[in-house]
ZABAKOL-115830 format. One record per residue: residue in three letters; x, y, z of N, C-alpha, C in turn. Coordinates in steps of 0.2 Angstrom, whole numbers, plus 5000, padded with zeros to 4 digits. Each point is the difference from the previous one (the first is absolute). Example, Ala and Ser with C-alpha at 12.3 -4.5 7.8 and 13.67 -1.06 7.14 Angstrom:
2
ala506649725039499650065000500450065000ser499850054996500450065001499650055003
end
This chain:
273
met480149404863500450055006500250055000ser499750065003500450064999500750005003thr500350044996500849995004500150095003val500350015006500150085003500850014997ser499650074998500550044997500650045005ile500549974999500750025006500350054996ser500250085003500250044998500650005001pro500650034997500750015001500050025006lys499650055000500250065007500049945006asp499549975000499649965006500749965001val500149974995500749965002500650035003met499950054997500750045002499950045009lys499549995000499850035007500149945005leu499749934997500249945005500649995002arg500450014993500849974999500250065006asp499850065000500550075005499949985006arg499249965002499849965008500449965003thr500349964995500149915001500849994998gly500250044996500650004996500149934997leu499449974997500149934996499950034992gly500349954996500050004994499250014995met500050034996499550044997499449944998gly500249934998499849954999499649965006glu500450015005499849985006499250045002cys500250064999499550055002499450014996lys500149984991499550014999499749925001ser500249965000499649925003499650025007ala500150045003499850015006499450025001leu500050074994499650044999499449974996val500249964996499549944996499649955005glu500250005003499949945006499550025005ala500250075001499550065004499650044996asn499849984993499650034996500250095000gly500750015001500050064997500150045007asp499749975008500250045007500650015003ile500350054998501050015004499849975007glu499550035003500049985007500149935000ala499649954999499949924999500449984997ala500350024995500649984996500750005004glu500250075004500449995007500149975003lys499249975002500049955006500049944997ile499849974995500249944997500850004999ile500250054999500849994998500549995007arg499550045005500549985006500049935003glu499249985000499749935000500749964996lys500249994995500349964996500650005003met500550075001500650025002500049985008lys499550005003500249975007500449965003gly500049944995500449935003500950024995lys500150045000500550034996500350045004met499550055003500450055004500049985006asp499549935004500349985008500749964998ala500049974994500649965000500650045000arg499850074998500950045003500350015006thr499350015005500250005008500549965002asp500149954998500849995003500750014996arg499850074998500650024996500250085006ala500650005000500250065006499750055000ala499950055003499750054999500550055002gly500450025000500450045005500150084998glu499650034996500050074999499350005001gly499850104998499250015003500150085002cys499350005003500350085003499450005006ile500150055003499650025005499650084998ala499149995003499650055001499750025002val499950065002499650045006499450034997ala499649995002499450045000499450035007ile499850064999499850035005499250054999ser499649975003499350055000499549985006asn499850045001499350005006500349975006gly500550025004500149985004500349945001lys500249974994500349945001500749984994ala500549975000500849994997500149935000ala500249994993500249944998500749984996ile500449965002500649994999500049924998val500149994994500049944995500749994998glu500049935000500949994996499649944994ile500250034994499849954993500649974996arg500149935002500649984996499949974993ser500750004998499949984991500749964999glu500249964996500549984999500850054997thr499850054998500550034996499950065004asp500550044999500050105001499850004994phe500049984995499750044992499350025001thr499749925003499350015001499850065005ser500450005006499750025005500150074999arg500350034994500250075000499750034993asn499549944998499550034994499550045004glu499950054997499450045002499249975001glu499949954996499349955003500349985005phe500449965000500249975009499750055004arg500350044999499950055006499350035001ala499750024995499450025002499649945001met500249954999499449945004500349995008ala500750025001500250015006499550045004thr499950084997499650055002499349985002thr499649954992499549985002499949955006val500549975000499849955007500050035005ser500650065002500050015007499150025001lys499850064994499450035002499549945001leu499949954998499749945002500049995006ala500650005001500249995009499850015005leu499650074997499850035005499149995002gly499949964997499249975001500349935007his500650005001500049975005499950025008asn500049955004500150035009500849994999ala500150055005500750005003500249955001gly500750014999500349945002500449964994ser500349945001500249964994499649984995ile500250004994499349994995500349944997thr499549964996500049994995500050014994ala499949984994499750014995499349984998asp499750044997499149994998499849994994lys499649994998500249964992500050084997ala499550025000500350074996500850044999met500349985005500850025000500449944997val499749945001500349954995499950004993asp499350024999499950024994500450054994ala500150065006500450054997500749974998val500349955006500749994998500249954993asp499349955001500049964994499950044994val499850064999499950034995500750014996val500450035004500850004999500449934998arg499749965005500449934999499849954994leu499550024998499849974992500450044996lys500150064999500450054993500849985004ser500350015005500549985000500449935001gly499549954999500249945001500549975006glu500150035006500350015006499749985006asn500349965004499649985007500050075003leu499450045001499850055002499749995007ser499950035004499749965006500050075005phe499250015004500050065007500549965004ala500550025003500449985006499750005006arg500050055001499850045009499550065000gly499650025005499850075000499850015007thr500050065002499650015006499750084998val499450015006499750065000499850015007leu500250094998499950035007499350045002gln499850005003499550045002499850085005gly500050055000499750035004500850075001gly499650055000500750045001500250044992ser500650015001500450014994500549974997phe500450024993500649974999500250024996ala500849964999500750034998500149934994phe500250024995500649924998500650054995tyr500149954999500650014997500249924996val500250014992499949954998500950014996his500549974999500750014997499850004993his500650034996499850024994499949934995asp500349945004500149944996499149965001ala499950035006499349965002500149955002lys500749975002500049935004500250015010leu499850085000499949995008499750075001gly499349995007499550044999499850005010val499950075000499750015006499650035001leu499449975005499250035003500150025005leu499850075003500150025006499550035002gln499449975006499650035004500050035005tyr499650075001500050035003499350055003thr499950015006499550065001500250065002lys499550055000500250075003499650015003ala500250065008499449995004499750074996asp499550015003499750065000500350065001gly499850054994500550065000500749994997ala500149975002500849954997500050024991glu500750044999500250004993500149934997asp499749994993500249934997500850004999leu500049934999500949995001500150024990ala500650045000500150034994500249934995ala500050014994500149944996500649995000asp500350055000501049994999500149965007val499850015006500049975006499849924999gly499349994998499849954998500549954998thr500250034993500249944995500850005004gly500450065002500550005004500149945007ile499549995003500049945003499949924997cys499650014995499849934997500849994996gln500350054996500749994998500449965006his500050035006500249975006500349924999ile499050005002499949945003500449944994ala500050034992500349964996500549974999ala500550105003500749974999500249995006ala499850015008500649995004500149925001val500550025004500449925002500250015007pro499649945004499649964998499450054999thr499549944997499450034998499549985007pro499750085003499749995006499349955000ala500249975005499749965003499250015002ala500050075000499350015003500150075001ile499550065001499850065001500450025008asp499749975005500550005006500149955003ser500450025007500149935003499449955001ala499250055002499549955000499849964995gly500250014994499849954995500649944997leu500550015008500549944997499949925003asp500149974998499749935000500349975010ala499550035005500249995006500449945003ala500049944996500549955003500850035000val499850034993500850014995500350075007val499450045001500350055005500249975006ala499749955004500149975004500849985002ala500249964994500649974998500550045001lys499950054994500550055002500050035006arg499750025003499950055007500449935006ala499749945000500549955003501050004999glu500050014995500749994997500250065001ala499850065001500350085001500149985006ile499649985007500049975005500649985003ala499949934998500549944999501050035000glu499950064994500650014998500250085005ala499650045004500150025004500349995004gln499649955003500249965008500549974998ala500250004995500749945000500550054998ser500150085001500550025000500250035008gly499549985003500450015008499750065002lys499650044998500150055002499150005006pro500050075002499549985005499449984998ala499350005003499349984997499850054998gln500250065003499650074997500350014993ile500650005002500350024991499949974995ala500049925002500049934993499250014999glu499650035006499250014996500150064995lys500350055000500150054996500249994995met500449984999500549944994499749994997ala499449945003499549964996499350044996glu499850055003499750054997500450034996gly500650034998500350014997500049974993lys500149934999500149954997499450004995met499349995004499649994997499750094996arg500150045004499850084996500349994992lys500649975001500549994994499749974994tyr499749935003499749964997499450024996phe499550025004499450034997500150074994glu500450065002500550044996500349954992glu500249965002500249934992499549994997val499549965004499549984995499150025001thr500050065003499350054999500050044996leu499250014995500150034996500450085002leu499550025003500150075008500750005001gly500349965002500650025004500550014995gln500149954995500550004994500350074999pro500650014996500350064998499749994992tyr499650085000499750024992500649984994val499549974998500649984993500150074996arg499650035000500350094998500450045001asp499949975009500550065002500149955009asp500649995000500149945005500150035007lys499950084999500250035006499450005006met499349984996499450005001499749925001gln499750005005499549935000499350004994val499849955000499350014995499650035004gly499949985007499450035006500050075001gln500950034998500050075000499750044992ile499949974997499650044994499249994999ile499849965005499250004998499850055003pro499650054999499550055003499649985006lys499850045006499750005003499449984998gly499649955002499249984999500149954995ile500449974998500149944995500249965002thr499749944999500349945004499949944995leu500649965000500149964994499849925005val499649974995499649965001500249934997lys500149984993500349945000500650024992phe500249964998500449994995500149944997val500049984993500149974996500549994995arg500549965001500550014996500049934996leu500150014994499949944993500750014997arg500549955001500549984994499749954994leu500150014995499949954996500449945000gly499449955004500349935000500450015006gln499950035006500349975006499350005005asp500149975004499650005005500150055005
end
């Protein structure tokens, strides 16, 4: 029986891909008759049970990644057990790869497909940690701006449209709006009042009317008092109404150029709903 010759170079290549020891990589190559791709598949299958056993370990670290291409944008969260791993270049590169793969999905919240899971598993195998795709959203149509905080634990993706003949949203303005969404307290609940939960708005309005009526003021004045309270509420919780974090003398709505309409935003903070 002939024996396949396994070169040290191939063993090292497989070791770089999987993070396993030289002996395990050589054995897998022998089993795969020297085929590196097949050897990696063998290792993954053998290690699958061990990797899946890690899923009960807390994964409180990770990063946010964004990808934009051809009228679509994706924002994803990838989780890890340790900050050491989440700051690793290979982990960050994998998160970027997963965000690009997410662009193949339809608009809306997404779950990981096989290609995305495989990309995570490559780093999961090497790190020995419980790594996973946590969540992701795809937006489609119009244009996009985004911001990812320097630690990659907070990210914002903004979708907007531009009227015919209007100037595009300047990159700095788009980034600034995303930074506002990331930093504002309270976090904006919607772009404008039309996007707020109707039941919540109705309850707030009823409360404002009741308070105004209880003041003993004439009905006409009480109604104006209630409307004033609602205007203040909308300014507090909507993106367009909030004071801009870079210049609180202006509302966010005042920095948006004519012809630009904000459509939707997605804000992801690591580990938070």
